[in-house]
All heavy atoms as an XYZ file, in Angstrom:
779
protein
N      29.961    -48.985     36.277
C      30.659    -48.154     35.309
C      29.647    -47.405     34.421
O      29.823    -46.232     34.133
C      31.575    -49.046     34.469
C      32.492    -48.282     33.593
S      33.609    -47.324     34.599
C      34.819    -46.909     33.424
N      28.623    -48.115     34.013
C      27.596    -47.515     33.154
C      26.850    -46.399     33.890
O      26.530    -45.365     33.305
C      26.614    -48.601     32.688
C      25.731    -48.217     31.552
C      26.494    -47.925     30.263
O      27.522    -48.565     29.989
O      26.029    -47.043     29.522
N      26.609    -46.618     35.176
C      25.927    -45.607     35.989
C      26.770    -44.336     36.120
O      26.250    -43.215     36.033
C      25.594    -46.174     37.384
C      24.830    -45.246     38.279
C      23.456    -44.883     37.751
O      22.851    -45.675     37.006
O      22.998    -43.778     38.078
N      28.079    -44.508     36.288
C      28.987    -43.363     36.388
C      28.994    -42.570     35.078
O      28.947    -41.332     35.098
C      30.397    -43.841     36.741
C      31.460    -42.761     36.876
C      31.083    -41.773     37.984
C      32.809    -43.393     37.176
N      29.019    -43.274     33.966
C      28.993    -42.623     32.661
C      27.698    -41.823     32.495
O      27.709    -40.684     32.036
C      29.124    -43.655     31.544
C      29.115    -43.065     30.167
C      29.236    -44.135     29.090
C      29.107    -43.520     27.712
N      29.111    -44.508     26.660
N      26.615    -42.422     32.903
C      25.307    -41.753     32.808
C      25.270    -40.498     33.683
O      24.786    -39.453     33.265
C      24.200    -42.723     33.201
C      22.803    -42.151     33.112
C      21.757    -43.204     33.474
N      20.446    -42.669     33.526
C      19.670    -42.434     32.471
N      20.118    -42.726     31.272
N      18.465    -41.929     32.613
N      25.800    -40.600     34.900
C      25.835    -39.439     35.792
C      26.691    -38.319     35.214
O      26.339    -37.142     35.316
C      26.350    -39.850     37.171
C      25.367    -40.666     37.970
C      25.943    -41.161     39.280
O      27.047    -40.708     39.692
O      25.299    -42.015     39.916
N      27.809    -38.673     34.610
C      28.680    -37.668     33.988
C      27.982    -36.989     32.814
O      28.069    -35.766     32.648
C      30.005    -38.307     33.546
C      30.896    -38.689     34.702
S      32.398    -39.555     34.207
C      33.172    -38.350     33.155
N      27.274    -37.772     32.010
C      26.541    -37.196     30.890
C      25.416    -36.287     31.372
O      25.178    -35.221     30.801
C      25.982    -38.302     29.987
C      26.991    -39.022     29.090
C      26.333    -40.222     28.410
C      27.554    -38.069     28.050
N      24.754    -36.693     32.438
C      23.686    -35.855     32.984
C      24.235    -34.540     33.533
O      23.630    -33.482     33.363
C      22.906    -36.617     34.055
C      22.018    -37.699     33.480
C      21.341    -38.569     34.525
O      21.667    -38.442     35.738
O      20.480    -39.376     34.135
N      25.399    -34.594     34.189
C      26.034    -33.374     34.702
C      26.442    -32.466     33.539
O      26.264    -31.246     33.592
C      27.248    -33.726     35.557
N      26.993    -33.072     32.499
C      27.371    -32.304     31.315
C      26.146    -31.681     30.659
O      26.184    -30.527     30.222
C      28.122    -33.194     30.318
C      28.720    -32.416     29.160
C      29.547    -33.291     28.225
O      29.751    -34.487     28.507
O      29.981    -32.756     27.198
N      25.056    -32.406     30.623
C      23.811    -31.889     30.059
C      23.305    -30.702     30.881
O      22.884    -29.690     30.326
C      22.750    -32.990     30.002
C      21.389    -32.571     29.455
C      21.515    -32.051     28.032
C      20.418    -33.738     29.515
N      23.365    -30.805     32.198
C      22.945    -29.683     33.054
C      23.808    -28.451     32.773
O      23.295    -27.336     32.675
C      23.021    -30.065     34.533
C      21.849    -30.892     35.018
C      21.842    -31.017     36.533
N      23.045    -31.653     37.065
C      23.228    -32.973     37.163
N      22.281    -33.806     36.774
N      24.339    -33.453     37.665
N      25.111    -28.665     32.634
C      26.008    -27.546     32.329
C      25.681    -26.919     30.980
O      25.660    -25.697     30.846
C      27.474    -28.000     32.356
C      27.978    -28.251     33.750
O      27.445    -27.726     34.725
N      29.012    -29.066     33.865
N      25.438    -27.744     29.990
C      25.100    -27.231     28.653
C      23.777    -26.479     28.680
O      23.623    -25.445     28.040
C      25.041    -28.361     27.619
C      26.375    -28.997     27.298
C      27.264    -28.036     26.555
C      28.581    -28.701     26.203
N      29.496    -27.784     25.527
N      22.816    -27.003     29.423
C      21.530    -26.320     29.544
C      21.684    -24.971     30.233
O      21.040    -23.995     29.845
C      20.512    -27.191     30.282
C      19.924    -28.260     29.393
O      19.887    -28.116     28.177
N      19.474    -29.336     29.995
N      22.549    -24.920     31.250
C      22.818    -23.648     31.923
C      23.465    -22.655     30.965
O      23.091    -21.483     30.928
C      23.701    -23.848     33.152
C      22.957    -24.491     34.300
O      21.738    -24.458     34.361
N      23.699    -25.089     35.214
N      24.444    -23.115     30.185
C      25.091    -22.260     29.193
C      24.068    -21.739     28.189
O      24.075    -20.560     27.840
C      26.184    -23.029     28.433
C      27.434    -23.310     29.203
C      28.426    -24.145     28.394
O      28.310    -24.203     27.153
O      29.318    -24.742     29.014
N      23.217    -22.623     27.741
C      22.194    -22.259     26.763
C      21.226    -21.236     27.353
O      20.876    -20.254     26.695
C      21.444    -23.513     26.306
C      20.522    -23.392     25.119
C      21.250    -22.883     23.889
C      19.883    -24.739     24.817
N      20.838    -21.434     28.583
C      19.938    -20.482     29.249
C      20.589    -19.115     29.402
O      19.957    -18.084     29.145
C      19.526    -21.000     30.625
O      18.732    -22.138     30.497
N      21.842    -19.105     29.819
C      22.558    -17.841     29.977
C      22.718    -17.119     28.641
O      22.515    -15.901     28.554
C      23.932    -18.076     30.606
C      23.934    -18.463     32.081
C      25.339    -18.847     32.526
C      23.405    -17.319     32.934
N      23.074    -17.864     27.615
C      23.250    -17.256     26.303
C      21.921    -16.716     25.773
O      21.859    -15.616     25.229
C      23.846    -18.252     25.307
C      24.119    -17.601     23.972
C      24.600    -18.574     22.927
O      24.497    -19.785     23.090
N      25.112    -18.043     21.835
N      20.869    -17.488     25.951
C      19.548    -17.053     25.491
C      19.131    -15.786     26.220
O      18.652    -14.826     25.606
C      18.510    -18.165     25.719
O      18.917    -19.327     24.996
C      17.140    -17.739     25.249
N      19.325    -15.766     27.516
C      18.978    -14.597     28.313
C      19.773    -13.369     27.867
O      19.212    -12.269     27.743
C      19.243    -14.886     29.793
O      18.956    -13.770     30.568
N      21.047    -13.548     27.611
C      21.888    -12.428     27.161
C      21.436    -11.920     25.794
O      21.379    -10.702     25.568
C      23.356    -12.856     27.107
N      21.093    -12.835     24.889
C      20.616    -12.423     23.560
C      19.299    -11.659     23.654
O      19.125    -10.630     22.993
C      20.426    -13.646     22.657
C      21.645    -14.184     21.940
C      21.300    -15.486     21.226
C      22.201    -13.186     20.964
N      18.393    -12.147     24.473
C      17.102    -11.486     24.629
C      17.303    -10.088     25.216
O      16.718     -9.111     24.730
C      16.158    -12.330     25.517
C      14.947    -11.533     25.958
C      15.737    -13.591     24.772
N      18.141     -9.986     26.229
C      18.397     -8.690     26.868
C      19.061     -7.725     25.880
O      18.670     -6.559     25.801
C      19.279     -8.889     28.099
C      19.422     -7.674     28.950
C      20.155     -8.000     30.227
C      20.149     -6.794     31.148
N      20.706     -7.101     32.449
N      20.045     -8.194     25.144
C      20.715     -7.342     24.173
C      19.749     -6.885     23.083
O      19.710     -5.708     22.723
C      21.897     -8.058     23.531
C      22.718     -7.102     22.659
C      23.425     -7.717     21.519
N      22.489     -8.365     20.619
C      22.862     -9.153     19.657
N      24.113     -9.436     19.487
N      21.978     -9.696     18.853
N      18.950     -7.806     22.576
C      17.998     -7.452     21.523
C      16.959     -6.452     22.021
O      16.562     -5.553     21.275
C      17.322     -8.697     20.956
C      18.229     -9.460     20.019
O      19.321     -9.018     19.676
N      17.792    -10.631     19.610
N      16.541     -6.582     23.272
C      15.591     -5.608     23.821
C      16.235     -4.232     23.914
O      15.601     -3.227     23.605
C      15.075     -6.052     25.185
C      13.998     -5.139     25.727
C      12.806     -5.021     24.778
O      12.258     -6.015     24.340
N      12.410     -3.809     24.451
N      17.490     -4.190     24.316
C      18.201     -2.911     24.373
C      18.331     -2.289     22.990
O      18.144     -1.075     22.824
C      19.595     -3.104     24.976
O      19.497     -3.501     26.319
N      18.628     -3.097     22.005
C      18.751     -2.586     20.637
C      17.396     -2.113     20.127
O      17.302     -1.070     19.459
C      19.381     -3.653     19.701
C      19.357     -3.193     18.258
C      20.806     -3.958     20.139
N      16.343     -2.822     20.455
C      14.994     -2.379     20.056
C      14.629     -1.053     20.719
O      14.004     -0.185     20.109
C      13.962     -3.452     20.376
C      13.983     -4.597     19.397
C      12.799     -5.548     19.585
N      12.808     -6.554     18.557
C      13.440     -7.718     18.658
N      14.104     -8.028     19.746
N      13.398     -8.597     17.670
N      15.037     -0.888     21.978
C      14.819      0.383     22.665
C      15.575      1.506     21.952
O      15.054      2.618     21.808
C      15.251      0.305     24.128
C      14.355     -0.576     24.958
O      13.227     -0.887     24.573
N      14.859     -1.015     26.099
N      16.782      1.199     21.537
C      17.571      2.177     20.775
C      16.863      2.528     19.471
O      16.781      3.710     19.096
C      18.966      1.618     20.502
C      19.922      2.499     19.720
C      20.174      3.812     20.435
C      21.227      1.759     19.484
N      16.335      1.532     18.788
C      15.595      1.766     17.547
C      14.397      2.683     17.801
O      14.167      3.640     17.044
C      15.128      0.442     16.942
C      14.228      0.519     15.713
C      14.944      1.211     14.557
C      13.776     -0.879     15.308
N      13.649      2.408     18.851
C      12.501      3.254     19.177
C      12.929      4.696     19.438
O      12.253      5.635     19.002
C      11.761      2.701     20.402
C      11.014      1.408     20.128
C      10.424      0.783     21.377
O      10.446      1.434     22.457
O       9.960     -0.363     21.281
N      14.045      4.861     20.119
C      14.542      6.208     20.414
C      14.979      6.928     19.134
O      14.673      8.106     18.949
C      15.706      6.151     21.409
C      16.304      7.496     21.738
C      15.333      8.468     22.396
O      14.315      8.045     22.979
O      15.597      9.688     22.338
N      15.675      6.247     18.263
C      16.099      6.850     16.994
C      14.880      7.255     16.176
O      14.830      8.359     15.605
C      17.018      5.887     16.193
C      17.221      6.355     14.763
C      18.353      5.726     16.907
N      13.885      6.386     16.133
C      12.667      6.708     15.380
C      11.916      7.884     16.023
O      11.402      8.748     15.325
C      11.767      5.474     15.279
C      12.341      4.431     14.347
C      11.554      3.139     14.306
O      10.785      2.864     15.260
O      11.715      2.402     13.326
N      11.898      7.928     17.357
C      11.253      9.039     18.058
C      11.971     10.352     17.747
O      11.342     11.373     17.464
C      11.246      8.792     19.566
C      10.454      9.862     20.350
C      10.740      9.812     21.837
N      12.119     10.117     22.180
C      12.662     11.340     22.162
N      11.963     12.377     21.776
N      13.917     11.526     22.518
N      13.302     10.308     17.768
C      14.073     11.513     17.467
C      13.836     11.977     16.033
O      13.697     13.184     15.792
C      15.561     11.269     17.703
C      15.925     11.162     19.156
C      17.392     10.904     19.370
O      18.198     10.937     18.444
N      17.768     10.637     20.617
N      13.811     11.044     15.100
C      13.578     11.416     13.703
C      12.214     12.068     13.551
O      12.055     13.088     12.858
C      13.706     10.192     12.791
C      13.431     10.474     11.318
C      14.412     11.480     10.744
C      14.195     11.653      9.241
N      14.959     12.773      8.704
N      11.217     11.495     14.211
C       9.868     12.054     14.125
C       9.838     13.458     14.729
O       9.233     14.382     14.176
C       8.878     11.136     14.841
C       7.444     11.557     14.721
C       6.527     10.550     15.388
C       5.076     10.981     15.255
N       4.185     10.021     15.885
N      10.495     13.606     15.863
C      10.495     14.895     16.551
C      11.337     15.944     15.813
O      10.936     17.099     15.715
C      11.031     14.720     17.972
C      10.934     15.971     18.824
C      11.369     15.700     20.257
O      10.916     14.700     20.842
O      12.159     16.498     20.773
N      12.487     15.555     15.303
C      13.396     16.513     14.677
C      13.152     16.698     13.186
O      13.592     17.692     12.612
C      14.851     16.095     14.918
C      15.303     16.067     16.375
C      16.687     15.479     16.485
C      15.247     17.461     16.977
N      12.501     15.726     12.571
C      12.207     15.834     11.141
C      13.464     16.034     10.307
O      14.428     15.285     10.425
N      13.478     17.074      9.489
C      14.604     17.334      8.583
C      15.861     17.794      9.320
O      16.947     17.766      8.743
C      14.206     18.369      7.528
C      13.182     17.845      6.535
C      13.638     16.579      5.815
O      14.804     16.515      5.361
O      12.832     15.627      5.725
N      15.721     18.202     10.581
C      16.912     18.578     11.357
C      17.752     17.348     11.697
O      18.905     17.474     12.098
C      16.514     19.330     12.625
C      15.928     20.709     12.321
C      15.543     21.427     13.586
N      14.414     20.720     14.206
C      14.095     20.780     15.485
N      14.788     21.508     16.320
N      13.045     20.115     15.952
N      17.167     16.183     11.583
C      17.900     14.914     11.756
C      18.161     14.395     10.352
O      17.285     13.811      9.729
C      17.049     13.943     12.556
C      17.767     12.700     13.060
C      17.279     12.011     14.151
C      18.914     12.192     12.460
C      17.886     10.861     14.636
C      19.537     11.065     12.938
C      19.026     10.398     14.021
O      19.634      9.275     14.486
N      19.360     14.609      9.830
C      19.643     14.251      8.431
C      19.347     12.779      8.126
O      19.666     11.890      8.918
C      21.135     14.547      8.277
C      21.435     15.536      9.359
C      20.516     15.181     10.489
N      18.732     12.560      6.973
C      18.360     11.205      6.565
C      19.555     10.274      6.490
O      19.428      9.095      6.816
C      17.620     11.232      5.225
C      16.199     11.712      5.363
O      15.583     11.560      6.409
N      15.668     12.298      4.309
N      20.713     10.761      6.073
C      21.879      9.871      5.955
C      22.278      9.317      7.320
O      22.660      8.160      7.443
C      23.046     10.549      5.248
C      23.755     11.614      6.016
C      24.936     12.159      5.201
C      25.753     13.116      6.037
N      26.939     13.558      5.320
N      22.167     10.130      8.375
C      22.497      9.635      9.718
C      21.404      8.694     10.238
O      21.685      7.658     10.834
C      22.695     10.797     10.693
C      23.852     11.685     10.338
C      23.710     13.056     10.383
C      25.081     11.167      9.963
C      24.770     13.893     10.064
C      26.144     11.983      9.628
C      25.984     13.349      9.680
N      20.174      9.067     10.003
C      19.040      8.243     10.408
C      19.102      6.877      9.732
O      18.992      5.839     10.401
C      17.734      8.964     10.059
C      16.488      8.156     10.292
C      16.044      7.872     11.572
C      15.734      7.687      9.215
C      14.895      7.138     11.791
C      14.581      6.948      9.425
C      14.167      6.674     10.707
O      13.030      5.937     10.927
N      19.318      6.869      8.421
C      19.381      5.607      7.680
C      20.573      4.762      8.108
O      20.473      3.535      8.185
C      19.413      5.876      6.176
C      18.095      6.414      5.673
O      17.041      6.146      6.236
N      18.148      7.197      4.614
N      21.688      5.414      8.415
C      22.865      4.669      8.876
C      22.571      4.007     10.225
O      22.937      2.859     10.461
C      24.070      5.611      8.983
C      25.330      4.943      9.472
C      25.850      3.924      8.472
N      27.049      3.310      8.998
C      27.337      2.025      8.906
N      26.541      1.216      8.232
N      28.422      1.528      9.427
N      21.912      4.723     11.123
C      21.549      4.155     12.417
C      20.606      2.960     12.238
O      20.788      1.925     12.883
C      20.895      5.205     13.312
C      21.853      6.262     13.830
S      23.160      5.585     14.876
C      22.212      5.049     16.287
N      19.631      3.109     11.362
C      18.698      1.999     11.118
C      19.437      0.778     10.579
O      19.152     -0.352     10.981
C      17.602      2.425     10.141
C      16.606      3.465     10.640
C      15.546      3.728      9.567
C      15.956      3.045     11.941
N      20.391      1.006      9.678
C      21.173     -0.099      9.110
C      21.977     -0.806     10.199
O      21.990     -2.041     10.270
C      22.105      0.412      8.002
O      21.311      0.972      6.960
C      22.969     -0.695      7.440
N      22.651     -0.033     11.034
C      23.456     -0.629     12.108
C      22.592     -1.406     13.102
O      22.951     -2.503     13.536
C      24.240      0.456     12.846
C      25.381      1.097     12.056
C      25.923      2.309     12.803
C      26.483      0.092     11.789
N      21.442     -0.853     13.432
C      20.532     -1.532     14.357
C      20.020     -2.826     13.735
O      19.989     -3.874     14.386
C      19.375     -0.595     14.763
C      19.917      0.527     15.659
C      18.260     -1.360     15.456
C      18.943      1.659     15.898
N      19.637     -2.765     12.477
C      19.148     -3.954     11.778
C      20.224     -5.035     11.710
O      19.948     -6.210     11.943
C      18.665     -3.578     10.377
C      18.024     -4.746      9.666
O      17.070     -5.328     10.219
O      18.474     -5.080      8.547
N      21.456     -4.638     11.420
C      22.556     -5.607     11.370
C      22.766     -6.259     12.734
O      23.041     -7.457     12.823
C      23.841     -4.921     10.902
C      23.851     -4.576      9.434
C      25.051     -3.735      9.034
O      25.872     -3.362      9.906
O      25.166     -3.437      7.828
N      22.636     -5.479     13.783
C      22.823     -6.014     15.132
C      21.717     -7.001     15.489
O      21.981     -8.073     16.036
C      22.858     -4.867     16.161
O      23.928     -3.982     15.818
C      23.072     -5.392     17.566
N      20.491     -6.644     15.152
C      19.361     -7.533     15.472
C      19.383     -8.813     14.640
O      18.864     -9.836     15.079
C      18.029     -6.805     15.263
C      17.692     -5.745     16.297
C      16.439     -4.982     15.880
C      17.505     -6.369     17.669
N      19.967     -8.747     13.474
C      19.972     -9.905     12.581
C      21.360    -10.528     12.455
O      21.683    -11.117     11.425
C      19.437     -9.500     11.199
C      17.996     -9.087     11.262
O      17.165     -9.800     11.791
N      17.705     -7.919     10.739
N      22.155    -10.418     13.519
C      23.519    -10.944     13.514
C      23.484    -12.472     13.446
O      23.097    -13.151     14.395
C      24.266    -10.483     14.757
C      25.734    -10.841     14.728
O      26.189    -11.480     13.755
O      26.443    -10.480     15.676
N      23.856    -12.987     12.322
C      23.819    -14.434     12.075
C      24.782    -15.190     12.997
O      24.499    -16.313     13.394
C      24.132    -14.703     10.609
C      24.072    -16.166     10.228
C      23.290    -16.384      8.968
N      23.395    -17.735      8.499
C      22.623    -18.729      8.929
N      21.696    -18.497      9.821
N      22.759    -19.946      8.452
N      25.899    -14.566     13.342
C      26.879    -15.229     14.201
C      26.284    -15.607     15.551
O      26.546    -16.691     16.073
C      28.088    -14.314     14.427
C      29.302    -14.741     13.658
C      30.489    -13.852     13.971
O      30.951    -13.859     15.133
O      30.940    -13.184     13.048
N      25.491    -14.705     16.123
C      24.860    -14.996     17.406
C      23.968    -16.222     17.311
O      23.963    -17.076     18.196
C      24.016    -13.807     17.879
C      24.866    -12.650     18.356
O      26.028    -12.877     18.728
O      24.356    -11.511     18.349
N      23.194    -16.297     16.246
C      22.273    -17.426     16.092
C      23.008    -18.717     15.770
O      22.595    -19.798     16.194
C      21.199    -17.104     15.052
C      20.330    -16.010     15.569
C      20.260    -14.729     15.130
C      19.442    -16.093     16.691
N      19.380    -14.004     15.904
C      18.862    -14.814     16.865
C      19.072    -17.109     17.560
C      17.944    -14.532     17.867
C      18.156    -16.830     18.561
C      17.594    -15.562     18.708
N      24.137    -18.626     15.062
C      24.941    -19.824     14.806
C      25.538    -20.350     16.105
O      25.577    -21.561     16.332
C      26.037    -19.529     13.784
C      25.568    -19.310     12.351
C      26.744    -18.885     11.464
C      24.902    -20.557     11.783
N      25.986    -19.443     16.967
C      26.524    -19.850     18.260
C      25.423    -20.480     19.120
O      25.629    -21.518     19.746
C      27.128    -18.642     18.983
C      27.810    -18.907     20.307
C      28.953    -19.907     20.154
C      28.317    -17.605     20.894
N      24.246    -19.864     19.112
C      23.108    -20.424     19.840
C      22.787    -21.821     19.327
O      22.594    -22.759     20.105
C      21.887    -19.511     19.691
C      20.639    -20.096     20.279
C      20.384    -19.967     21.629
C      19.731    -20.781     19.490
C      19.231    -20.508     22.187
C      18.581    -21.320     20.033
C      18.338    -21.185     21.384
N      22.734    -21.965     18.012
C      22.428    -23.264     17.405
C      23.471    -24.303     17.795
O      23.140    -25.453     18.098
C      22.341    -23.121     15.886
C      21.971    -24.402     15.181
C      21.887    -24.240     13.677
O      22.565    -23.363     13.113
O      21.138    -25.001     13.059
N      24.727    -23.904     17.825
C      25.801    -24.815     18.203
C      25.619    -25.295     19.651
O      25.743    -26.493     19.935
C      27.146    -24.110     18.041
O      28.177    -24.908     18.549
N      25.321    -24.378     20.559
C      25.100    -24.754     21.961
C      23.868    -25.650     22.092
O      23.886    -26.626     22.838
C      24.918    -23.505     22.825
C      26.197    -22.805     23.143
N      26.845    -22.940     24.333
C      26.952    -21.960     22.406
C      27.939    -22.211     24.332
N      28.019    -21.599     23.164
N      22.829    -25.311     21.361
C      21.610    -26.116     21.407
C      21.881    -27.530     20.916
O      21.492    -28.514     21.551
C      20.504    -25.467     20.573
C      19.227    -26.253     20.565
C      18.319    -26.109     21.596
C      18.944    -27.142     19.535
C      17.144    -26.849     21.607
C      17.774    -27.885     19.538
C      16.871    -27.737     20.578
N      22.560    -27.641     19.775
C      22.861    -28.961     19.213
C      23.764    -29.769     20.127
O      23.602    -30.982     20.245
C      23.481    -28.825     17.827
C      22.485    -28.360     16.792
O      21.274    -28.520     16.958
N      22.970    -27.768     15.726
N      24.691    -29.100     20.774
C      25.579    -29.789     21.704
C      24.802    -30.370     22.878
O      24.986    -31.524     23.259
C      26.642    -28.808     22.211
O      27.497    -29.419     23.114
N      23.898    -29.569     23.424
C      23.050    -30.051     24.527
C      22.156    -31.193     24.071
O      21.967    -32.186     24.773
C      22.220    -28.904     25.105
N      21.612    -31.047     22.869
C      20.731    -32.079     22.323
C      21.493    -33.406     22.119
O      20.973    -34.469     22.415
C      20.118    -31.614     21.017
C      19.174    -32.584     20.394
N      17.943    -32.876     20.949
C      19.287    -33.354     19.286
C      17.350    -33.785     20.206
N      18.137    -34.091     19.198
N      22.734    -33.297     21.638
C      23.531    -34.502     21.399
C      23.805    -35.225     22.725
O      23.733    -36.444     22.800
C      24.854    -34.143     20.705
C      25.670    -35.352     20.303
C      24.935    -36.267     19.339
O      24.308    -35.796     18.394
N      25.016    -37.562     19.552
N      24.092    -34.475     23.769
C      24.315    -35.070     25.088
C      23.038    -35.743     25.569
O      23.068    -36.845     26.096
C      24.799    -34.006     26.097
C      26.196    -33.530     25.697
C      24.818    -34.572     27.505
C      26.665    -32.308     26.445
N      21.895    -35.085     25.352
C      20.633    -35.659     25.757
C      20.394    -36.999     25.053
O      19.930    -37.947     25.673
C      19.477    -34.691     25.432
C      18.078    -35.145     25.797
C      17.972    -35.388     27.295
C      17.054    -34.125     25.347
N      20.741    -37.076     23.777
C      20.589    -38.340     23.055
C      21.467    -39.429     23.639
O      21.094    -40.604     23.666
C      20.908    -38.149     21.572
C      19.908    -37.305     20.773
C      20.420    -37.115     19.355
C      18.539    -37.949     20.781
N      22.654    -39.046     24.120
C      23.578    -40.012     24.710
C      23.108    -40.485     26.081
O      23.442    -41.586     26.509
C      24.986    -39.428     24.815
C      25.630    -39.265     23.463
O      25.314    -39.957     22.501
N      26.542    -38.307     23.364
N      22.377    -39.624     26.794
C      21.889    -39.978     28.123
C      20.742    -40.983     28.026
O      20.648    -41.894     28.838
C      21.437    -38.713     28.912
C      20.701    -39.071     30.181
C      22.635    -37.833     29.216
N      19.886    -40.797     27.054
C      18.702    -41.668     26.950
C      18.999    -42.957     26.250
O      19.939    -43.219     25.667
C      17.561    -40.943     26.218
O      18.009    -40.511     24.947
C      17.073    -39.789     27.049
């Protein structure tokens, strides 16, 4: 019975680790895309100068910054990490 419980916990741990890996990969990919967008906005501002109004440029920077620093994403990541960690503690 104890062996079956251990096997189930190990399977659950593998699933949680897979979820964590997928989520981490998605966050990294999304953040890289947003950084690319930031580079493009900055390139356009440099190239267009005053023809790119500061209010639009600043609004884009604000939106990009909010996206890169989205606390909800990191809270979800932390939750998945802690869940996997808790299972690991139960396995050992």
